[in-house]
C-alpha positions as CSV (number, residue, x, y, z in Angstrom):
1,M,0.0,0.0,0.0
2,T,1.4,3.4,-0.9
3,E,2.5,6.0,1.6
4,Y,-0.3,8.6,0.8
5,K,-2.9,5.9,1.6
6,T,-1.4,4.9,4.9
7,R,-0.2,8.2,6.2
8,I,-2.7,11.0,7.0
9,G,-0.8,13.3,9.3
10,K,0.4,16.8,8.6
11,I,3.8,15.8,7.1
12,A,2.2,13.0,5.0
13,R,0.0,15.8,3.3
14,L,3.1,17.8,2.3
15,P,4.4,17.8,-1.3
16,H,6.7,14.9,-2.2
17,D,9.8,17.0,-2.8
18,I,9.4,18.6,0.7
19,R,9.0,15.2,2.3
20,E,12.2,14.0,0.6
21,Q,14.1,17.0,1.8
22,L,12.8,16.4,5.3
23,N,13.8,12.7,5.2
24,T,17.3,13.7,4.1
25,R,17.6,16.1,7.1
26,L,16.4,13.3,9.4
27,R,18.8,10.9,8.0
28,D,21.7,13.3,8.5
29,G,20.7,13.7,12.2
30,E,19.7,17.4,12.1
31,P,18.2,18.6,15.4
32,A,14.4,18.6,15.6
33,Q,14.0,22.3,16.3
34,T,16.1,23.2,13.4
35,I,14.0,21.0,11.1
36,L,10.8,22.5,12.5
37,D,12.0,26.1,12.0
38,W,12.9,25.3,8.4
39,L,9.8,23.3,7.6
40,N,7.2,25.7,9.0
41,A,8.8,28.6,7.1
42,I,8.3,27.0,3.7
43,P,5.4,28.7,1.8
44,G,4.2,25.3,0.4
45,V,4.0,23.9,3.9
46,Q,2.2,26.9,5.2
47,A,-0.4,26.6,2.3
48,V,-1.1,23.0,3.2
49,L,-1.4,23.8,6.9
50,D,-3.7,26.7,6.2
51,S,-6.0,24.7,3.9
52,Q,-6.1,21.4,5.9
53,F,-5.1,22.1,9.5
54,D,-6.4,25.6,10.3
55,G,-2.9,27.0,10.1
56,H,-1.5,25.0,13.0
57,P,2.2,24.5,12.5
58,I,4.0,21.2,12.4
59,S,4.9,20.3,16.0
60,E,7.7,18.2,17.5
61,Q,5.1,15.5,18.1
62,N,4.2,15.5,14.4
63,L,7.9,15.2,13.5
64,S,8.3,12.3,16.0
65,E,5.4,10.5,14.5
66,W,6.8,10.9,11.0
67,R,10.2,9.8,12.2
68,H,8.8,6.5,13.4
69,G,6.3,6.2,10.5
70,G,6.9,7.6,7.0
71,F,10.6,8.1,7.5
72,R,11.1,4.6,8.8
73,D,9.1,3.2,5.8
74,R,11.4,5.1,3.5
75,L,14.5,3.7,5.0
76,T,13.1,0.2,4.7
77,R,12.3,0.7,1.0
78,Q,15.8,2.1,0.4
79,D,17.4,-1.0,2.1
80,A,15.3,-3.3,0.0
81,L,16.2,-1.4,-3.2
82,T,19.9,-1.5,-2.3
83,L,19.6,-5.3,-2.0
84,L,17.9,-5.6,-5.4
85,R,20.4,-3.3,-7.1
86,T,23.5,-5.2,-5.9
87,P,22.5,-8.9,-6.1
88,Q,26.1,-10.0,-6.7
89,D,27.9,-7.4,-4.4
90,Q,30.6,-9.2,-2.5
91,D,30.3,-6.6,0.3
92,S,26.5,-6.6,0.5
93,L,25.2,-5.5,3.9
94,G,28.9,-5.4,5.0
95,H,29.5,-9.1,4.7
96,K,30.8,-11.2,1.8
97,E,28.6,-14.2,2.9
98,L,25.5,-12.2,1.9
99,S,26.4,-12.1,-1.8
100,G,24.6,-14.1,-4.5
101,P,21.0,-14.2,-5.7
102,I,18.5,-12.0,-4.0
103,S,16.5,-14.8,-2.5
104,D,19.6,-16.4,-1.0
105,K,20.9,-13.1,0.2
106,L,17.6,-12.2,2.0
107,A,17.4,-15.7,3.6
108,R,21.0,-15.4,5.0
109,W,20.3,-11.8,6.1
110,A,17.1,-12.9,7.9
111,A,19.0,-15.8,9.6
112,L,21.7,-13.4,10.9
113,Q,19.1,-11.0,12.2
114,Y,17.3,-13.8,13.9
115,A,20.4,-15.1,15.5
116,A,21.2,-11.6,16.9
117,A,17.7,-11.1,18.2
118,A,17.6,-14.6,19.7
119,Q,20.8,-14.0,21.6
120,S,19.5,-10.6,22.9
121,L,16.2,-12.2,24.0
122,L,17.9,-15.0,25.9
123,A,20.3,-12.6,27.6
124,S,17.4,-10.5,28.8
125,Q,15.7,-13.4,30.7
126,P,17.3,-13.8,34.1
127,D,14.5,-16.1,35.3
128,P,15.5,-19.8,34.5
129,A,11.9,-20.7,33.8
130,A,11.4,-17.8,31.4
131,H,14.7,-18.5,29.8
132,W,13.7,-22.1,29.2
133,S,10.3,-21.1,27.7
134,R,11.9,-18.6,25.4
135,L,14.5,-21.2,24.3
136,R,11.8,-23.7,23.4
137,E,10.1,-21.0,21.3
138,L,13.4,-20.3,19.5
139,C,14.0,-24.0,18.9
140,A,10.7,-24.3,17.1
141,D,11.6,-21.4,14.9
142,I,15.0,-22.9,14.2
143,S,13.5,-26.2,13.3
144,C,11.3,-24.4,10.7
145,L,14.4,-22.7,9.3
146,R,16.3,-26.0,9.1
147,R,13.4,-27.6,7.2
148,N,13.6,-24.8,4.7
149,D,17.4,-25.3,4.3
150,L,16.9,-29.0,3.8
151,S,14.2,-28.3,1.1
152,A,16.6,-26.0,-0.7
153,E,19.4,-28.5,-0.5
154,R,17.1,-31.2,-1.9
155,L,16.2,-29.0,-4.8
156,V,19.8,-28.6,-5.6
157,L,20.4,-32.3,-5.5
158,E,17.5,-33.0,-7.7
159,R,18.7,-30.5,-10.2
160,D,22.2,-32.0,-10.3
161,W,20.7,-35.5,-10.6
162,L,18.6,-34.4,-13.6
163,A,21.7,-32.9,-15.3
164,L,23.6,-36.1,-14.7
165,E,20.8,-38.2,-16.1
166,T,20.6,-36.0,-19.2
167,S,24.3,-36.2,-19.8
168,T,24.2,-40.0,-19.3
169,A,21.3,-40.4,-21.7
170,K,23.1,-38.4,-24.3
171,K,26.2,-40.6,-24.1
172,Q,24.1,-43.7,-24.2
173,T,22.2,-42.5,-27.3
174,E,25.5,-41.7,-29.0
175,K,26.9,-45.1,-28.1
176,A,23.7,-46.8,-29.4
177,F,23.9,-44.8,-32.6
178,W,27.4,-45.9,-33.5
179,A,26.5,-49.5,-32.6
180,W,23.6,-49.3,-35.0
181,T,25.7,-48.1,-37.9
182,K,28.0,-51.1,-37.4
183,R,25.1,-53.6,-37.9
184,P,25.7,-55.5,-41.3
185,E,22.3,-54.7,-42.7
186,I,22.6,-51.0,-41.8
187,S,26.2,-50.8,-42.9
188,K,25.2,-52.0,-46.4
189,K,22.4,-49.4,-46.6
190,L,24.8,-46.7,-45.5
191,R,27.6,-47.8,-47.8
192,P,25.9,-49.1,-51.0
193,N,28.6,-47.9,-53.4
194,L,31.5,-46.8,-51.3
195,Q,34.5,-49.0,-50.8
196,G,35.9,-47.0,-47.9
197,G,32.6,-46.4,-46.2
198,I,30.9,-43.1,-45.4
199,P,33.2,-40.3,-44.4
200,M,33.3,-39.5,-40.7
201,K,32.0,-36.0,-41.5
202,T,28.9,-37.4,-43.0
203,L,28.3,-39.8,-40.1
204,R,28.7,-36.9,-37.6
205,K,26.1,-34.9,-39.5
206,L,23.8,-37.8,-39.5
207,E,24.3,-38.3,-35.8
208,K,23.5,-34.7,-35.2
209,E,20.3,-34.9,-37.2
210,L,19.2,-38.0,-35.3
211,H,19.7,-36.2,-32.0
212,L,17.5,-33.3,-33.3
213,M,14.8,-35.8,-34.2
């Protein structure tokens, strides 16, 4: 769902270019009061506030809500786009292990995030009973992750096995073809008027056409 449908506050009603400038200032860590002074002084902002909010200026509360709403959504989208734009980046997300296809990269990234969150959750449980309960929950999640890993490994094995079968079938077909050409009745048909037999080039061409058939 797009931002303008999900955000209805003062900042969400501002023109797109102004919101982008605001997001840049927030990303750079500019103080809230400095941002508010700049924002409320823009004529385009004042026009929106006058027409839709009875001229009430954008407050620190409005800015805080945007920081944890629209601005956070923008950062999430930017992170996702960065992943999509660099699917083979060896330093993706700061770690060479997160390189490769986007689906593999996201899976490894999620696993690392999960491991970090799990460690933090367990460390914050001083009560042994609560610690044990939390550990059981984590084990269930890990089992699910492992099942997904095994499914992915099985797909790789099946793909390799199919490639091997294809290669073996091709070799067997080639072997059967040459055995077929050596049969007396076939040899006579292939070499009706040739003392030296059919040239190897012609046989290779015939083999290729049989493969295509």
